[in-house]
C-alpha positions as CSV (number, residue, x, y, z in Angstrom):
1,X,0.0,0.0,0.0
2,X,2.7,2.5,1.0
3,X,5.1,1.2,-1.6
4,X,2.9,2.4,-4.4
5,X,2.5,5.8,-2.8
6,X,6.2,6.3,-2.2
7,X,6.9,5.2,-5.8
8,X,4.5,7.7,-7.2
9,X,5.9,10.4,-4.9
10,X,9.4,9.5,-6.1
11,X,8.4,9.8,-9.7
12,X,6.7,13.2,-9.1
13,X,9.8,14.5,-7.4
14,X,11.9,13.2,-10.3
15,X,9.7,14.9,-12.8
16,X,9.7,18.1,-10.8
17,X,13.5,18.2,-10.5
18,X,14.0,17.4,-14.2
19,X,12.5,20.8,-15.1
20,X,15.6,22.8,-14.9
21,X,14.0,26.2,-15.4
22,X,11.7,25.7,-12.5
23,X,14.5,24.6,-10.2
24,X,16.7,27.6,-11.2
25,X,13.7,29.9,-10.6
26,X,13.1,28.4,-7.2
27,X,16.7,29.0,-6.3
28,X,17.2,32.5,-7.9
29,X,13.9,34.1,-6.8
30,X,14.6,33.9,-3.1
31,X,18.2,35.0,-3.7
32,X,17.0,38.0,-5.6
33,X,14.6,38.9,-2.8
34,X,17.4,38.7,-0.3
35,X,19.6,40.9,-2.4
36,X,17.0,43.5,-3.0
37,X,16.0,43.5,0.6
38,X,19.6,44.0,1.7
39,X,20.1,46.8,-0.9
40,X,16.9,48.5,0.4
41,X,18.2,48.3,3.9
42,X,21.6,49.7,3.0
43,X,20.4,52.5,0.7
44,X,17.1,53.6,2.2
45,X,17.1,52.7,5.9
46,X,20.8,53.2,6.7
47,X,21.8,55.5,3.8
48,X,21.9,58.6,6.0
49,X,24.3,57.0,8.4
50,X,26.7,56.0,5.6
51,X,26.4,59.5,4.0
52,X,27.4,61.2,7.3
53,X,30.3,58.7,7.7
54,X,31.4,59.6,4.1
55,X,31.2,63.3,4.8
56,X,33.2,62.9,8.1
57,X,35.9,60.9,6.4
58,X,36.3,63.3,3.4
59,X,36.5,66.5,5.5
60,X,39.8,66.8,7.3
61,X,41.5,69.7,9.0
62,X,45.3,69.8,8.9
63,X,47.2,72.2,11.2
64,X,50.8,72.9,10.3
65,X,53.0,74.7,12.8
66,X,54.0,78.1,11.4
67,X,57.7,78.5,12.5
68,X,60.1,76.2,10.8
69,X,63.3,78.2,10.6
70,X,65.2,79.9,7.9
71,X,67.0,78.2,5.1
72,X,70.3,79.6,3.9
73,X,72.6,78.6,1.1
74,X,76.3,77.9,1.7
75,X,77.2,81.6,1.3
76,X,74.7,82.6,4.0
77,X,72.2,84.1,1.6
78,X,68.6,83.6,2.8
79,X,66.7,81.2,0.5
80,X,63.5,80.6,2.5
81,X,62.4,82.5,5.5
82,X,59.4,83.0,7.8
83,X,56.7,85.4,6.8
84,X,53.4,86.2,8.6
85,X,50.5,85.1,6.5
86,X,46.8,84.9,7.3
87,X,44.7,81.8,7.1
88,X,41.9,81.5,4.6
89,X,39.0,79.1,5.0
90,X,36.5,78.4,2.2
91,X,33.3,76.6,3.1
92,X,30.6,75.7,0.7
93,X,27.8,74.3,2.7
94,X,25.6,73.8,-0.4
95,X,27.9,71.1,-1.6
96,X,26.9,68.7,1.1
97,X,23.1,68.4,1.1
98,X,21.4,67.5,4.4
């Protein structure tokens, strides 16, 4: 009684697995949903966090000490010396949308 049932079940599974397009579809569709779900999570849900991290890593302030000393050639002629200059800062807040 059960032998005939299991035999027909075995044949049905064999026919099901012989259809390659169906098997590939069953494998690829869940993988595509996982991929799109992950992309949605990264871009839409966590996108602002990644953007702020990007802005923080691209903006860097560098401070260079002003006095380094004079440079003379072998005859004692000044080649490079210290001169007072003023700092200039340019900020374009429209470049980084909020």
